[in-house]
C-alpha positions as CSV (number, residue, x, y, z in Angstrom):
1,X,13.4,-6.0,12.8
2,X,13.4,-6.6,9.0
3,X,10.5,-8.6,7.6
4,X,11.0,-12.2,6.6
5,X,9.8,-13.6,3.3
6,X,9.0,-17.4,3.2
7,X,7.1,-19.9,1.1
8,X,4.8,-22.1,3.2
9,X,3.3,-25.3,1.9
10,X,-0.4,-25.5,2.7
11,X,-2.6,-28.5,1.9
12,X,-3.6,-26.9,-1.5
13,X,-0.1,-25.7,-2.4
14,X,2.6,-23.1,-1.6
15,X,1.8,-19.6,-0.4
16,X,4.2,-16.6,-0.4
17,X,4.2,-15.1,3.2
18,X,5.9,-12.1,4.7
19,X,6.3,-11.9,8.5
20,X,7.0,-8.7,10.4
21,X,8.3,-9.4,13.9
22,X,8.9,-12.6,15.7
23,X,6.9,-12.2,18.9
24,X,3.7,-10.7,20.3
25,X,0.1,-11.4,19.3
26,X,-0.4,-12.4,15.7
27,X,-2.2,-10.3,13.1
28,X,-2.9,-11.9,9.8
29,X,-3.4,-9.4,7.0
30,X,-5.1,-10.1,3.7
31,X,-4.7,-7.8,0.7
32,X,-7.2,-6.6,-1.9
33,X,-7.6,-7.6,-5.6
34,X,-4.6,-6.6,-7.6
35,X,-2.8,-5.6,-4.4
36,X,-0.5,-8.4,-3.3
37,X,2.5,-7.7,-1.0
38,X,4.8,-6.1,-3.6
39,X,2.1,-3.6,-4.6
40,X,1.0,-2.8,-1.1
41,X,4.6,-2.2,-0.1
42,X,4.6,0.7,-2.6
43,X,1.4,2.2,-1.2
44,X,0.8,4.2,1.9
45,X,-0.1,0.9,3.7
46,X,3.5,-0.3,3.3
47,X,5.0,1.5,6.4
48,X,1.9,0.7,8.5
49,X,2.9,-2.9,8.9
50,X,6.3,-1.9,10.4
51,X,4.6,0.6,12.8
52,X,3.2,-2.2,15.0
53,X,6.4,-3.5,16.8
54,X,4.4,-5.1,19.6
55,X,2.6,-7.4,17.2
56,X,3.6,-10.2,14.8
57,X,2.1,-9.1,11.4
58,X,1.7,-11.9,8.9
59,X,0.9,-11.0,5.3
60,X,0.5,-13.3,2.3
61,X,-0.3,-13.3,-1.4
62,X,-3.6,-15.0,-2.0
63,X,-4.2,-17.7,-4.6
64,X,-3.3,-16.6,-8.1
65,X,-1.9,-13.2,-7.0
66,X,1.6,-11.9,-6.5
67,X,4.0,-14.9,-6.0
68,X,1.4,-17.4,-4.9
69,X,0.4,-19.8,-7.7
70,X,-3.3,-20.4,-8.7
71,X,-5.3,-23.5,-8.0
72,X,-7.2,-25.5,-10.6
73,X,-10.7,-24.1,-10.5
74,X,-12.4,-20.7,-10.3
75,X,-14.3,-21.8,-7.2
76,X,-11.1,-22.2,-5.2
77,X,-10.4,-18.5,-5.7
78,X,-13.7,-17.3,-4.4
79,X,-13.4,-15.2,-1.3
80,X,-15.2,-17.7,0.9
81,X,-12.8,-20.4,-0.2
82,X,-9.8,-18.2,0.4
83,X,-10.9,-17.9,4.0
84,X,-10.1,-21.6,4.4
85,X,-6.6,-20.9,3.2
86,X,-6.2,-18.1,5.8
87,X,-7.1,-20.6,8.6
88,X,-4.8,-23.2,7.0
89,X,-1.9,-20.7,7.1
90,X,-2.5,-20.1,10.8
91,X,-2.5,-23.9,11.3
92,X,0.8,-24.2,9.4
93,X,2.4,-21.5,11.6
94,X,0.9,-23.2,14.7
95,X,-1.0,-20.1,15.8
96,X,-4.2,-21.0,17.4
97,X,-5.7,-17.6,18.2
98,X,-5.0,-14.4,16.3
99,X,-6.3,-11.1,15.1
100,X,-7.3,-11.0,11.4
101,X,-7.6,-8.0,9.1
102,X,-7.6,-6.9,5.5
103,X,-8.5,-4.3,3.0
104,X,-11.3,-4.6,0.4
105,X,-11.3,-8.3,-0.7
106,X,-9.1,-9.0,2.3
107,X,-11.8,-7.6,4.6
108,X,-14.3,-10.0,3.0
109,X,-12.0,-13.0,3.3
110,X,-11.4,-12.0,7.0
111,X,-15.2,-12.0,7.7
112,X,-15.6,-15.4,6.0
113,X,-12.8,-16.8,8.1
114,X,-14.2,-15.5,11.3
115,X,-17.5,-17.2,10.6
116,X,-15.7,-20.5,10.0
117,X,-13.7,-20.3,13.2
118,X,-14.9,-17.6,15.5
119,X,-13.2,-19.2,18.5
120,X,-9.8,-18.5,16.9
121,X,-10.3,-14.8,16.1
122,X,-9.4,-12.3,18.8
123,X,-10.5,-9.3,16.8
124,X,-11.2,-8.1,13.2
125,X,-9.8,-5.1,11.4
126,X,-11.8,-4.3,8.3
127,X,-10.2,-1.6,6.1
128,X,-12.3,-0.2,3.2
129,X,-14.9,-2.9,3.1
130,X,-16.0,-3.4,-0.6
131,X,-19.4,-3.1,-2.2
132,X,-21.6,-5.8,-0.8
133,X,-25.1,-7.2,-0.9
134,X,-27.4,-4.6,-2.6
135,X,-24.4,-2.6,-4.0
136,X,-22.5,-5.5,-5.3
137,X,-24.0,-6.0,-8.9
138,X,-21.9,-3.2,-10.5
139,X,-18.7,-4.7,-9.2
140,X,-19.7,-8.1,-10.4
141,X,-20.2,-6.8,-13.9
142,X,-16.9,-4.9,-13.8
143,X,-15.0,-8.1,-12.9
144,X,-16.8,-10.1,-15.5
145,X,-16.0,-7.5,-18.1
146,X,-12.3,-7.6,-17.2
147,X,-12.3,-11.4,-17.3
148,X,-13.7,-11.4,-20.8
149,X,-10.8,-9.4,-22.2
150,X,-8.1,-11.0,-24.3
151,X,-5.3,-11.6,-21.8
152,X,-3.4,-9.7,-19.0
153,X,-2.2,-6.9,-21.2
154,X,-5.7,-6.0,-22.3
155,X,-6.8,-6.2,-18.6
156,X,-3.9,-3.9,-17.6
157,X,-4.8,-1.4,-20.4
158,X,-8.4,-1.3,-19.2
159,X,-7.4,-0.8,-15.6
160,X,-5.0,1.9,-16.6
161,X,-7.8,3.6,-18.6
162,X,-10.1,3.4,-15.5
163,X,-7.4,5.0,-13.3
164,X,-6.9,7.9,-15.8
165,X,-10.6,8.5,-15.7
166,X,-10.8,8.3,-11.9
167,X,-7.8,10.6,-11.3
168,X,-9.1,13.1,-13.9
169,X,-5.7,14.4,-15.0
170,X,-4.0,14.2,-11.5
171,X,-0.9,12.1,-11.1
172,X,-1.6,8.4,-10.6
173,X,0.2,7.1,-7.5
174,X,3.4,5.0,-8.1
175,X,1.8,2.0,-6.4
176,X,-1.1,2.0,-8.8
177,X,1.2,2.4,-11.8
178,X,3.2,-0.6,-10.5
179,X,0.0,-2.5,-10.0
180,X,-0.9,-2.0,-13.7
181,X,2.6,-3.2,-14.8
182,X,2.1,-6.3,-12.6
183,X,-1.3,-7.1,-14.0
184,X,0.2,-7.0,-17.5
185,X,2.8,-9.6,-16.5
186,X,0.3,-12.0,-14.8
187,X,-0.3,-15.5,-15.7
188,X,-3.4,-15.5,-17.9
189,X,-5.0,-18.5,-16.3
190,X,-4.4,-17.2,-12.8
191,X,-5.8,-13.7,-13.6
192,X,-8.9,-15.1,-15.2
193,X,-9.6,-17.3,-12.2
194,X,-9.1,-14.4,-9.8
195,X,-11.4,-12.1,-11.8
196,X,-14.2,-14.6,-12.3
197,X,-14.1,-15.7,-8.7
198,X,-14.3,-12.0,-7.6
199,X,-17.4,-11.6,-9.8
200,X,-19.0,-14.5,-7.9
201,X,-18.0,-13.3,-4.4
202,X,-19.6,-11.2,-1.7
203,X,-19.4,-10.5,2.0
204,X,-21.1,-13.1,4.2
205,X,-24.8,-12.9,4.7
206,X,-25.9,-10.3,7.2
207,X,-27.9,-12.9,9.2
208,X,-24.7,-14.9,9.7
209,X,-22.7,-11.9,10.7
210,X,-25.3,-10.8,13.2
211,X,-24.3,-13.8,15.4
212,X,-20.5,-13.1,15.2
213,X,-19.5,-12.2,18.7
214,X,-16.0,-11.0,17.8
215,X,-14.7,-7.4,18.4
216,X,-14.4,-5.6,15.0
217,X,-12.8,-2.3,13.9
218,X,-14.3,-0.8,10.8
219,X,-12.0,1.6,8.9
220,X,-13.9,2.9,5.9
221,X,-13.1,6.1,3.9
222,X,-15.2,8.5,2.0
223,X,-15.6,9.1,-1.7
224,X,-14.8,5.7,-3.1
225,X,-17.6,4.0,-5.1
226,X,-15.8,0.6,-4.9
227,X,-15.6,0.8,-1.1
228,X,-18.7,2.8,-0.1
229,X,-19.3,4.1,3.3
230,X,-22.7,2.3,3.2
231,X,-21.0,-1.1,3.5
232,X,-19.2,-0.1,6.7
233,X,-22.5,1.4,8.0
234,X,-24.3,-1.8,7.4
235,X,-21.6,-3.8,9.1
236,X,-21.7,-1.4,12.1
237,X,-25.4,-2.2,12.4
238,X,-25.0,-5.9,11.9
239,X,-21.9,-6.9,13.8
240,X,-22.6,-7.1,17.5
241,X,-19.2,-5.8,18.7
242,X,-18.2,-3.3,16.0
243,X,-16.7,0.2,16.2
244,X,-16.1,2.6,13.3
245,X,-13.3,5.1,12.6
246,X,-13.8,6.9,9.3
247,X,-10.6,7.8,7.4
248,X,-10.0,10.5,4.9
249,X,-8.5,8.0,2.5
250,X,-5.7,5.4,2.1
251,X,-3.1,8.1,2.9
252,X,-4.7,8.8,6.3
253,X,-2.2,6.4,7.9
254,X,-1.5,8.3,11.1
255,X,-5.2,8.0,12.0
256,X,-5.2,4.4,10.8
257,X,-2.3,3.4,13.0
258,X,-3.7,5.2,16.0
259,X,-7.0,3.5,15.7
260,X,-5.5,0.1,15.0
261,X,-3.2,0.2,18.0
262,X,-6.0,1.3,20.3
263,X,-8.3,-1.4,19.1
264,X,-5.7,-4.2,19.3
265,X,-4.7,-3.3,22.8
266,X,-8.3,-3.1,23.9
267,X,-9.2,-6.4,22.3
268,X,-6.3,-8.1,24.1
269,X,-7.8,-7.2,27.4
270,X,-11.2,-8.8,26.7
């Protein structure tokens, strides 16, 4: 069944939403920084959302990214604040209990939401958890440096330069080239708020996560400094009901879908 795009009015304003399927248990999926729906659709993750016909997958553009407008303060774009919007979206769709997942920033937002309403979360899917706690300072400085640049085109140029360095002469994937183009066209105010908020955000405290009795699937991959395996290892030690499947990278979608299906089915039986 084709996905449906809608705009849903939440208490703080409209949000762009894409819904795959119209029945089955709900899985809310939250994207990473610079990777709203239109970017993820061009990445290896795009087909994954259509490979779960038994579930109703709900994706959305977070505040200030993609086709969702920003709010009026930086604080409203922090990852803990965006968790409240995830729960508000579930309220608007009249979905009481659901699975929640996301990649990078989306994984962080998912954890913050689970701490706010653990009784509503049937299971967590955490793909490529970002730097956190002790490893977070370098990411904070990187976001602050981007936020200090003179507008979206300068930010896009810096991100493009970073990609060229990271890929060391290899072809940059189409999704990332599209991402850079989208950054260049961003609203300057929205982009600044997203970047400054990311610089002030982190995963929830380990002590809080240690009391979260919700099944969790950790899906890290290797060789990515922005999403180190150490974060997933720390989450595995901290979350009471976590399991880990290590992927070879974002393109390891067959293993991702297999692990995701097995986890969702198992969590439904608990």
